[in-house]
C-alpha positions as CSV (number, residue, x, y, z in Angstrom):
1,M,-1.5,139.6,90.4
2,S,1.4,138.1,88.1
3,W,4.1,138.8,91.1
4,I,2.3,136.4,93.2
5,L,2.2,133.8,90.9
6,M,6.0,134.0,90.2
7,F,6.6,133.9,93.6
8,S,4.4,130.8,94.6
9,L,6.3,129.1,92.1
10,V,9.5,129.3,93.6
11,P,10.5,126.4,95.7
12,D,11.0,127.5,99.7
13,V,14.5,126.7,100.1
14,S,14.8,127.9,103.6
15,A,12.4,124.2,104.4
16,Q,15.7,122.1,104.0
17,S,16.8,121.5,107.4
18,L,20.1,119.0,106.5
19,T,22.4,118.0,109.4
20,R,26.0,118.5,109.8
21,E,26.2,114.7,108.7
22,E,24.3,115.0,105.9
23,C,26.4,117.9,104.4
24,F,29.4,116.5,104.9
25,E,28.6,112.7,103.8
26,D,29.1,113.4,99.7
27,S,31.1,116.2,98.4
28,I,27.9,118.1,96.6
29,A,27.8,121.5,97.7
30,R,24.2,122.4,98.9
31,L,23.1,126.3,99.8
32,G,21.6,124.7,103.5
33,C,25.4,123.6,104.0
34,L,26.6,126.8,104.3
35,P,26.0,127.7,108.0
36,F,27.9,124.7,108.7
37,Y,30.9,125.8,106.2
38,L,30.8,129.3,107.8
39,G,31.1,127.6,110.9
40,N,34.5,125.7,110.2
41,V,35.9,128.9,108.7
42,I,35.4,131.0,111.7
43,N,36.5,127.7,114.2
44,G,39.8,128.1,111.7
45,I,40.0,131.7,112.0
46,F,39.7,131.6,115.9
47,A,41.8,128.9,116.0
48,L,44.9,130.7,114.0
49,S,44.6,134.0,115.7
50,G,44.9,132.1,118.8
51,I,48.1,130.4,117.8
52,A,49.4,133.6,116.3
53,A,48.7,135.6,119.4
54,I,50.4,132.9,121.6
55,I,53.6,132.9,119.0
56,L,53.6,136.6,119.1
57,I,53.7,136.9,123.1
58,I,56.4,134.2,123.3
59,L,58.6,136.3,120.5
60,S,58.0,139.3,122.3
61,G,59.3,138.1,125.8
62,I,62.3,136.7,123.5
63,R,63.1,139.8,122.2
64,L,62.9,141.5,126.5
65,L,65.3,139.2,127.4
66,V,67.8,139.5,124.7
67,S,67.4,143.1,124.3
68,G,70.5,144.0,126.8
69,G,69.1,146.5,128.7
70,D,69.0,148.7,125.5
71,A,66.2,151.2,126.5
72,D,64.5,151.2,122.4
73,K,64.8,147.6,122.2
74,V,63.2,147.0,125.4
75,A,60.6,149.8,124.5
76,R,59.7,147.8,121.7
77,A,59.5,144.5,123.2
78,R,57.5,145.9,125.6
79,K,54.8,147.7,123.1
80,S,54.8,144.3,120.9
81,L,54.1,142.0,124.4
82,F,51.5,144.4,125.3
83,Y,49.8,144.3,121.7
84,A,50.1,140.6,121.5
85,I,48.7,140.5,124.9
86,L,45.8,142.5,124.1
87,G,44.7,140.6,120.9
88,F,44.9,137.3,122.5
89,V,42.4,138.7,125.1
90,I,40.4,140.0,122.0
91,V,40.0,136.2,120.9
92,L,39.2,135.0,124.0
93,S,36.7,138.2,124.6
94,S,35.1,137.0,121.9
95,F,34.1,133.6,123.0
96,L,33.0,135.3,126.4
97,I,30.6,137.8,124.3
98,L,29.0,134.8,122.4
99,R,28.4,132.9,125.7
100,V,26.7,136.0,126.9
101,I,24.6,136.5,123.9
102,S,23.4,132.9,124.1
103,F,22.8,133.2,127.5
104,I,20.6,136.8,127.5
105,T,18.9,135.6,124.2
106,G,18.4,132.0,125.0
107,A,19.8,131.0,122.1
108,E,21.7,128.0,123.1
109,C,22.6,126.9,119.8
110,I,25.0,129.5,119.4
111,N,27.4,127.8,122.2
112,A,29.2,125.4,120.1
113,L,30.7,128.0,117.6
114,G,28.9,126.3,114.8
115,V,26.2,128.5,113.2
116,N,23.4,126.6,112.7
117,T,23.6,123.9,115.5
118,C,19.9,124.0,116.6
119,S,17.5,120.9,115.6
């Protein structure tokens, strides 16, 4: 019986429905703002991985051009180009997967990569 009383005295943290503006207006960290911060981190990771893939594709193309017909250098440049393109396709397909999941489940609020954009 005492555990029921203990849980009834704990304030409901999930009831905080903070908006994005409320989370970023001051420098006070709140637990309700964690989804917004995670959304920003995820967006940054997606952007950096896309930039890295494009840079690797360009560098692999340059290595292919500079190989001078050496079979070993051409093979290494093609291999790095293949994996750079594969990484870029994986990054782009993650956006497609997110869109398909949101369409199937009806959770349209995850289309914008923020975690908690639903009202």
